[in-house]
N, C-alpha and C positions, 0 to 999 in steps of 0.2 A: 504494500500500499504506500502511497505517496505520503511523505511527511510534511506537515505544515506546522509551522510554529505560531502558537496562540499567545497573545498577549494576556490571556486569563489562565492563572495557574489551575491546572486541574490534576488530581492524584491518579496515579496508574491504576489504582483500584476502580475509581469512578469510571475512567475510560473503558475498563474491561468490563463493568457492569452494564454501561450503556451499549457497548458493542455486542454483548450477549442478548440484551433486550431487543435491539434491532434485528439481530439474527434470528431470533424467535418470531418477531413480526413478518419478516421477509419469508419465512418458510410457511406461515399461515396464509399468505396472500399468493396464489399461484398467478393472478392477473398482473403481477409485477414483471412477468417474462417479457411482455411486449415494451418494458422500458428498460431492459438489460439486466434485471435482477433474476438471472436464470438459475438452475440449480448448479452449474459450474461456478457462477459467481458466488453463491451461498457457500459452496464447498470450499473455494479459496478463501473467502471470508473467515470461515471456521478454522481454517488452517493458520491464518494470521492471528486470530484470538489466541489458539493454542501456543504459537510462538511467543506472543506478548506475555502469556501467563508464566513462561519460563524466563522471561528477561529479568535479570537482576537489577536492583537498584543501584544508584551511586554508592550508597552506603555499604551494601553487600559486597560491591566490587572493592571499595576501600578496605573493608574488613579482610577480605581475601589477600591483598596486597600487603596489608600491615603484617600478616603471618610471615611472609617472606622478608619483609623489613627486619623483623625481630630475629629471624634466623640468620640474616646477613649481619646484623650488628653483633650478634653471638658469635659467629665464626671470627668476626673481626677482633673481638675481644681475646679469643683464644690465640689468635695469630699475634696479637700485641704482647701477650703475656709470653709467648715463646720468643718473641723479638727481645724482651727485657732479659730473658733467661740467657739468650744468645750473646747479649752484650756482657752479662756476668762472666760467662765463659771466656769470652774474647777477651775481657779486661784482665783475666787472670794470666793470659798468655802474653798480653800486652798491656802491663799496668801503666806505664807512662802515656798519659793522655796526648802527649805532644809527639809521640814517635810517628813515623811515617806510616807504620803498619796499624797503628790505632786509628789513625786519622782515615783509613780506608772504610771503617764502620761509618755508615750514614749517620751523620750529626743531626739530620732531621727525622730521626726514627720516632720521635715522640708524636709526630704529626699523624702517625698511624693509629694512635689510640682512638681517634674519632673520624679517621678518613680511610674508608676501605680501599679506595682507589690509590692511595698513597701506600697502604699496606701492601697492596699487590704489586706495586712498583718496586718497593725496597726490599721485600723478602728475598727475590732471586739474587740480589747483590750480598745479602747476608749469608743465603744458603752457600753461596760460591766462596765467600771468605772462609767459612766454617769447613767447607769441603777441602779447600787448598790447605788448611792447617789441621785437618782432622787428627793426624797422629799426635801432634804436639798437644791439641785440645784434650784428647782423650787421656794423655799423660797427666793433664792438670785436673782430671776428674769428669769430663764430659762423658755421658754414656754413648755407646756405639750407634744407638738408633735415634739419638737426639735430631740430626739433620733429616733422616727420613720422616721423623714426625712433623718437622717443619715444613718439608715437601708437601706432606699429605694434608696439613693444615691449609698451606697455600691452594692446593688443588680443590679442597672443599670450598675455601672462600671464592675462588674464581667460578665454581660451579654455582654456588648460591647467587653470585653477583649476575651472573648469566641468566639464571631463572628469574631473578628480581627485574632485571632489565627487559627481558621478554614479557614479563607480566605486566610491567608498566607500559610498554608498547601495545601489547593485546588489550589492555584495559582501555587505553586511549581509543583505539579503533572501535572497541565494542561500545563504549559510551557515544561516540560519534554516531 
C-alpha cells in the first residue's frame, strides 16, 4: 500500500482496527466489485493488515538494538581489562617508561575504556608487542595463553561490533 504522511498522529493500533473494520465492510458488499474492490483487492488488503500487525514499533526496535549495545560495551570492558593487564606485563619487562621499547606500547590505550573503535584499533598493536616479546614476558610471569585470550577477546569485540553496526543499518531501513 502507498504510504502517506498525515499531520494527525494516529496510533498503529487505531490504524489496524480501522483497516480490519473496512476489510469486514468490503467483504460484506459484493457490489463494490464494480468500483475495483474485488476479492483480489480484499485479499491483498488482508495481507497488508497481517504484515502491519507484525511490524515492530520504534520502541521495540530500540530495545532490540539496546541488547547488542550492552553486549558490545561488555566486550569492550573485557578487552580494556585485558589491555591494562597487558600493560602490567609489558611494564615488568620494560619498567623504564622512557625506554624506546616501553614507548612502543600505545600511550593512548586509556581511550579504549569507553571507545570500542579505539579498542579494536589498539589491540592488534599490543598483541604484536606481546607476541614479539613472548618468551621474555613469560619469564616475568605472563601466562602462555594470555596473548591468545587477547586475540579471542578482540575477535569477539569485532564480531559484536559488526552485528551492532548491521543491526543499526537494518533498523534504519526497517523504520524507513
